[in-house]
C-alpha positions, 0 to 999 in steps of 0.5 A, a space after each residue: 608476624 603482622 608484617 609478614 601477613 602485610 606482605 603476603 596480603 599485597 602480594 596476593 592482591 597484586 597477583 589477583 589483579 594481574 590475573 584478572 587482566 587489569 595489568 599482566 607482568 612478564 614471567 622471568 625463566 629460571 636460570 640454566 644450570 651451568 650456564 656461565 661456561 657457555 659465556 665464557 670469554 673465547 681465545 683470540 684464536 677462536 675468533 681470528 685466525 691463529 698465528 700458525 695461519 697468519 704466517 703460512 699466509 705471510 711465507 706464501 710469495 709469488 716467485 715468478 709471474 705466471 701468464 693469465 687471461 687477458 694479459 697482453 703479451 709480446 711474442 718475438 720469434 727471432 728471424 720471423 716477424 710475421 710470427 711476432 707481435 702482441 697478443 691477448 691471452 684469451 679467456 680460454 688461456 690461448 693465443 693464436 699464431 700463423 701456421 701453428 694455431 692455438 697455443 696454451 699459455 695460461 698459468 705458464 711463466 714467461 720462459 714456459 710460455 716461450 718454450 711451448 711456443 718454440 715447441 709448436 713452431 718446430 714442427 713447421 720451422 727449424 730451430 725457432 728461438 722465442 722470447 715472451 714478455 708481459 705488456 700488460 698484467 690484466 689478470 693481476 686482480 684481487 676481488 673486494 666484497 662487502 661493505 666498501 665504497 667500490 666492491 669488485 675487482 682491483 687490478 694491480 702490477 706489483 703484489 699488493 698488501 691488504 692495507 693497499 687494497 683496503 684503501 683502494 676498495 674505499 674502506 677508509 674512510 667509512 661508508 657510514 659514520 656509525 659503521 664499525 669495522 671489526 674484521 675482514 677475511 682474505 680467502 685464498 683458494 680453499 683456505 681463509 684468514 681472518 684478520 683483526 682490523 683493529 690490530 692491523 691499524 694499530 700497527 700489527 704489521 704481520 696482519 698486513 699480508 701480501 696478497 696474491 692474484 685471484 685473492 678474495 677480501 671480504 668485509 662483513 658489516 658489523 651492524 649485521 651483528 646485534 644483541 638486545 638489551 630488554 626490560 628495566 634499562 633506560 634505553 631498551 633495544 638492539 645494540 651493534 655488537 662490535 669484537 671486544 663488546 662485554 656484558 657491561 659494555 652492552 648494559 652501559 650502551 643500554 643506559 644501564 638499569 633503571 631504579 626499578 631494576 632488580 639488579 641481583 637478578 639480570 639474565 643473559 640469554 643466549 637462544 642458539 644454545 638454550 642457556 640462560 645465565 642469572 647474573 647479580 651486577 654487583 658480582 660483575 662489578 668485582 675486578 675478577 677475570 673469571 667473570 668476564 662474559 663475552 657476547 655473541 650475535 642474538 644474545 639477550 640481556 634481560 633486567 626485570 623489575 624488583 617486586 615493590 616496582 612490579 606492584 606499583 606497575 600493575 596498580 598503574 595499569 589497573 582500571 580506577 575501580 580496581 585501584 580503589 578496591 585495592 587501596 581500601 584493602 590495603 588501607 585495612 592491613 
């Protein structure tokens, strides 16, 4: 019974000092019921594109080249040298010929462009026969955006693969040593394909899709995604979030809990969902797949101090007169 009263008096003294302003302590929020569901590990398809999307991008192939703006084409009209010669497709998609004027050739195959020119010439010439060939494929380009050395359009003669475009844009080697690229997006019209760069570089060739004209490749910066480890850890602060970082990974990068930490009451907080999961470190270390906790951008890991450490902390923060008073009170217990 005496021991109980002794602990109670110490707690009251510590609380008195904290409330008196000599040394305050943080308040730890209560855990949210059912919070574990919000931190369950997502399926790969939720963060990267599913297999059917990858297959659709792979199966969509270019069957015949279509003339685009800026292309240099050679028009040959048999027996009409004055109508023949090189032409540059304008930004409006037209070429201009003597007599007939402007002819639309944008997005036409070579055969379709030749037929369109012959049709326009029939108004003025008898049975014209026209051929079209491409001298320079200026409209063949893929645009690369994001954290690369050479962002912008990348021209090509033959349809490139994703790895070829990433190499030309200067993704490898990385811009900064601390940069960690985890994913990239291929945007094609109204569709988007998210590619796991780690799997791609590990030899998953189904992710090395063939790119088409006007595709956009976007490489996000992994350093823009962070989690925060605070409280009784050796290196508190912001940690860059990688695609496969777990709760234990983040805690390890923060140097782990200090000797004063309350390891049975670690809090994993997800502000955007308003949930707070209370975790015992001993539970996480058990080989139980159901305890796998996936982190998201903005998550907070908070490690509080244990009760004895809190009292010692408050004693350190108290002024000398209050320290002497508390020590006298403790001595009379």
